[in-house]
matplotlib code that plots the C-alpha trace (Angstrom):
import matplotlib.pyplot as plt

x = [-5.1, -4.1, -2.0, 1.5, 1.1, 4.4, 2.5, -0.2, -0.3, -1.8, -4.4, -3.7, -6.4, -7.1, -8.5, -11.7, -13.2, -14.8, -11.3, -10.5, -11.0, -8.9, -6.1, -6.2, -5.8, -2.8, -1.2, -1.6, 0.3, 3.2, 3.3, 3.4, 6.5, 8.2, 10.8, 9.7, 7.2, 7.6, 4.4, 4.2, 0.5, -2.1, -4.0, -7.8, -9.9, -11.6, -8.1, -7.3, -10.5, -9.8, -6.3, -7.6, -10.2, -7.6, -5.0, -7.6, -9.1, -5.7, -4.9, -2.5, -2.1, -3.7, -3.6, -3.8, -2.5, -5.2, -4.8, -8.2, -10.5, -8.0, -6.0, -2.4, -0.5, -0.7, 1.2, 0.3, 1.9, 0.4, 0.9, 2.4, -0.3, 2.2, 2.6, 5.9, 5.9, 2.8, 5.0, 6.2, 4.6, 5.5, 5.5, 4.6, 4.0, 3.7, 3.1, 2.1, 5.0, 3.4, 3.6, 7.2, 10.1, 8.0, 8.1, 4.7, 6.2, 8.0, 4.8, 2.9, 5.5, 5.9, 2.1, 2.0, 4.9, 3.4, 0.1, 1.9, 3.8, 0.5, -0.9, 1.9, 4.0, 7.6, 9.4, 8.6, 10.2, 10.4, 12.1, 13.3, 15.2, 18.8, 18.2, 15.6, 18.2, 15.7, 13.5, 16.5, 17.7, 14.2, 14.0, 17.4, 16.5, 13.5, 15.5, 15.5, 18.7, 19.9, 19.7, 20.7, 20.6, 19.1, 21.7, 20.3, 16.8, 15.1, 15.8, 13.4, 13.6, 17.3, 18.3, 19.4, 18.5, 19.3, 16.6, 17.6, 16.1, 15.5, 13.8, 13.1, 13.2, 11.6, 13.7, 14.2, 10.7, 10.2, 13.1, 12.4, 10.9, 7.5, 5.6, 2.3, -0.4, -1.8, -5.1, -6.7, -5.2, -2.0, -1.2, -0.5, 3.1, 2.2, -0.3, 2.3, 4.8, 2.5, 3.3, 6.9, 6.7, 8.8, 8.5, 11.5, 9.6, 6.8, 5.3, 1.8, 0.1, -3.3, -5.2, -7.8, -10.9, -11.6, -13.6, -13.1, -15.6, -15.2, -17.8, -16.3, -12.8, -11.4, -11.9, -11.9, -14.4, -14.1, -15.6, -14.8, -14.0, -13.2, -9.8, -8.4, -5.5, -3.0, 0.7, 3.1, 5.5, 8.1, 8.0, 9.0, 6.6, 7.2, 6.3, 3.1, 2.1, 2.6, 0.7, -2.3, -2.3, -2.6, -5.5, -7.2, -6.5, -6.8, -9.1, -11.2, -10.7, -9.5, -7.6, -6.2, -3.5, -4.4, -2.0, -2.8, -1.2, -0.8, 0.3, 3.2, 3.9, 6.4, 3.5, 4.8, 2.6, 4.0, 2.7, 2.0, 0.0, -3.2, -4.9, -8.7, -11.4, -13.6, -16.3, -16.8, -19.7, -20.8, -20.9, -20.5, -17.2, -15.1, -14.3, -10.8, -10.1, -11.3, -9.0, -6.0, -6.8, -7.6, -4.4, -1.9, -4.3, -4.1, -0.3, 0.2, -1.8, -4.7, -7.3, -10.0, -12.7, -11.1, -10.7, -14.4, -15.1, -13.3, -15.0, -18.4, -17.9, -17.9, -21.0, -23.4, -24.1, -27.7]
y = [24.1, 20.6, 20.7, 19.2, 15.7, 16.2, 18.7, 16.3, 13.3, 10.3, 8.3, 4.6, 2.0, -1.7, -2.7, -4.5, -6.1, -2.8, -1.4, -3.9, -1.7, 1.2, -1.2, -2.7, 0.8, 1.6, -1.8, -1.2, 2.1, 0.7, -2.6, -0.8, 1.1, -2.3, -1.6, -2.4, -5.3, -8.8, -8.4, -5.9, -5.6, -5.9, -9.1, -9.0, -7.1, -10.4, -11.8, -8.7, -9.1, -12.7, -11.9, -9.3, -11.7, -14.4, -12.3, -10.9, -14.3, -15.8, -13.0, -11.1, -7.4, -5.6, -1.9, 1.2, 4.8, 7.3, 10.9, 12.2, 9.5, 8.2, 5.1, 5.9, 3.0, -0.4, -2.8, -6.4, -9.1, -12.5, -15.3, -18.7, -21.4, -24.3, -25.9, -24.8, -21.6, -19.8, -17.2, -16.0, -13.4, -12.3, -8.6, -6.6, -2.9, -0.1, 3.6, 5.9, 7.9, 11.2, 10.2, 8.8, 10.4, 12.1, 9.5, 8.0, 4.6, 4.4, 5.3, 2.6, 0.0, 0.8, 0.6, -2.8, -4.2, -3.0, -4.7, -7.9, -8.1, -7.6, -10.6, -12.9, -12.7, -12.7, -13.2, -11.0, -11.9, -10.0, -9.9, -6.7, -6.0, -4.9, -1.8, -0.6, 1.0, 3.3, 0.5, -1.6, 1.4, 1.7, -2.0, -2.0, 1.1, -0.9, -3.9, -6.1, -8.0, -9.5, -13.3, -14.0, -13.0, -14.6, -13.6, -12.6, -13.3, -11.0, -10.0, -7.3, -4.6, -5.6, -5.2, -7.9, -7.5, -9.5, -10.3, -9.6, -11.8, -10.0, -10.8, -9.1, -11.2, -10.1, -12.9, -11.7, -10.3, -10.1, -7.7, -5.5, -2.1, -1.1, 2.2, 2.1, 4.6, 4.7, 6.5, 5.3, 4.7, 3.4, 7.1, 7.1, 6.2, 5.0, 2.5, 1.1, 0.9, -1.5, -4.1, -3.1, -1.2, 1.9, 3.1, 4.5, 7.2, 9.4, 12.0, 13.5, 12.4, 12.3, 9.7, 10.8, 8.9, 7.5, 8.5, 7.5, 5.8, 4.8, 2.3, 0.9, 0.8, 3.1, 1.9, 3.5, 3.2, 4.4, 7.8, 9.9, 13.5, 12.7, 12.9, 11.0, 12.3, 10.0, 9.1, 7.7, 5.3, 2.7, -0.7, -4.3, -6.8, -8.8, -5.8, -5.2, -8.8, -8.7, -5.5, -6.6, -10.1, -8.1, -6.2, -9.5, -11.5, -8.7, -6.1, -8.5, -6.7, -8.3, -5.8, -6.6, -4.7, -2.7, -0.8, 3.0, 6.3, 8.8, 12.4, 12.9, 16.2, 17.1, 17.1, 14.0, 11.0, 7.7, 4.1, 2.6, -0.2, 0.7, -1.8, -1.9, -4.1, -5.7, -6.3, -4.7, -5.3, -1.8, -0.9, 2.0, 3.9, 3.8, 7.5, 6.5, 4.9, 8.0, 10.2, 8.0, 9.0, 12.7, 13.3, 12.6, 14.2, 17.5, 17.2, 16.5, 19.7, 18.1, 20.6, 21.7, 20.3, 16.8, 17.0, 17.8, 14.8, 12.6, 14.2, 13.5, 9.8, 10.5, 9.1, 11.7, 11.9, 11.0]
z = [-19.5, -18.4, -15.2, -15.4, -13.9, -12.0, -9.8, -8.8, -6.6, -8.2, -6.4, -5.9, -5.5, -6.0, -9.4, -10.1, -13.2, -14.2, -14.8, -17.5, -20.5, -18.9, -17.9, -21.4, -22.9, -20.7, -21.4, -25.1, -25.0, -23.0, -25.0, -28.4, -27.3, -27.9, -25.2, -21.6, -21.8, -23.1, -25.1, -28.0, -27.8, -25.0, -24.5, -25.1, -22.6, -21.4, -20.7, -18.7, -16.7, -16.1, -14.8, -12.5, -11.0, -10.7, -8.9, -6.5, -5.9, -5.0, -2.5, -4.8, -5.6, -8.5, -8.1, -10.4, -10.4, -11.3, -12.6, -11.7, -13.1, -15.6, -15.0, -16.0, -14.6, -12.9, -10.7, -10.0, -7.9, -8.8, -6.2, -7.1, -6.6, -6.3, -2.9, -1.3, -3.4, -2.2, -0.4, -3.8, -6.1, -9.6, -10.2, -13.3, -13.8, -16.3, -16.4, -19.3, -20.8, -19.7, -16.0, -15.8, -14.1, -11.4, -8.6, -9.5, -10.4, -7.1, -5.1, -7.1, -6.4, -2.7, -2.3, -4.0, -1.9, 1.3, 0.3, -0.7, 2.6, 4.5, 2.5, 3.4, 0.2, 1.4, -2.0, -4.9, -8.3, -11.6, -15.0, -16.5, -19.7, -19.2, -21.4, -18.9, -16.6, -14.9, -13.8, -12.6, -10.4, -8.9, -8.1, -6.5, -4.4, -3.0, -2.1, -5.2, -6.0, -9.3, -9.3, -12.8, -16.5, -19.6, -22.2, -25.6, -24.4, -26.8, -30.4, -31.5, -34.2, -34.8, -31.2, -28.8, -25.1, -22.0, -19.4, -15.8, -13.1, -9.8, -6.5, -3.2, -0.1, 3.1, 4.5, 8.0, 7.7, 11.4, 11.6, 8.6, 9.3, 7.8, 7.9, 9.9, 10.4, 13.9, 14.5, 17.8, 21.2, 19.6, 18.9, 22.7, 23.4, 26.9, 25.4, 23.0, 25.9, 27.6, 24.9, 24.7, 21.4, 20.9, 17.2, 15.5, 13.8, 15.2, 12.9, 12.5, 9.4, 7.6, 5.7, 3.1, 2.1, 5.5, 8.6, 12.2, 14.4, 18.1, 19.3, 21.5, 19.9, 17.2, 13.6, 10.2, 7.4, 3.8, 3.4, 0.3, 1.1, 4.8, 6.5, 9.5, 11.5, 13.2, 13.5, 10.9, 12.7, 11.9, 13.5, 12.6, 11.3, 14.5, 16.7, 14.7, 14.9, 18.7, 19.0, 17.1, 18.7, 22.0, 20.5, 19.6, 22.8, 25.4, 23.8, 21.8, 18.4, 15.2, 13.1, 9.6, 7.7, 4.6, 2.3, 2.2, 1.2, 4.0, 3.9, 6.3, 8.1, 5.3, 2.8, 1.0, 0.4, 1.6, 1.5, 4.9, 6.6, 8.4, 10.6, 10.2, 11.9, 9.3, 11.9, 15.3, 17.7, 18.7, 22.3, 24.7, 24.7, 27.8, 28.7, 29.8, 26.4, 24.6, 26.8, 25.7, 22.1, 22.8, 24.8, 22.0, 19.4, 21.3, 21.8, 18.0, 17.2, 15.3, 14.0, 16.5, 14.2, 14.4, 18.2, 18.3, 16.1, 18.6, 21.6, 20.0, 20.8, 24.5, 26.2, 27.4, 31.1, 32.0]

ax = plt.figure().add_subplot(projection="3d")
ax.plot(x, y, z, "-o")
ax.set_aspect("equal")
plt.show()
């Protein structure tokens, strides 16, 4: 028996050229509903592949929602290439009918917006038909505002529909709050206090599909089947920039933000930023540094097996 999709959490990941046929198939289903998209049929597979490569190459967002191994939805934010407009991105998304109304669209959109913010896109624009009331409500809940309306923009199957222009401005980006997943010494409030950071939220959380390594600083690497424990916090973009500037200038580590889905203590999955080091020169672990990770890990009640994993990085006495 096929499980009700509302009882499952969909995986979200970035798309690559190999996903072109699956993305084309989903686009075709949504387009042929003749309601939600400007197109009434999908573009050729090669055009889908070219668009994916173009968006990724320009630093945009192209992600998919998966039910098992099947792609059931997509969201893309394509950057504007024109000088003076490179902070702007144009959003498009779609979800199969069988997976609507269950929060999957919101999770997909939140993940895309978090990733776009991390990549420097501060204005996200979209167009949505006035008849698509559910989508408009979702966009408004996530900070989009109406900027205008194209009256009578579409006449299809005997129905006239207006086209609503919407945008989401980070604007005061430095003051907007963002969810972040801390997994190393930044789980220690005293360490954050050294750079004047006091997060608004502080909740144990877990990140699937990654493994931790400490050599000499904490970092994560993709590892299917593995689980990393940490803290889900809220901070402003300015605070995070200051924190990771400190990591670069004082600790010598360059960490870059990546959009991930973490499981909060409530069991719900939420999009967040997670800072990873693309390259790290390995070296011996400072026992004091390791203690600053283990102390909050114990206080937060992480599993004994994970505590043992952290302890395994402690240098052996000769």
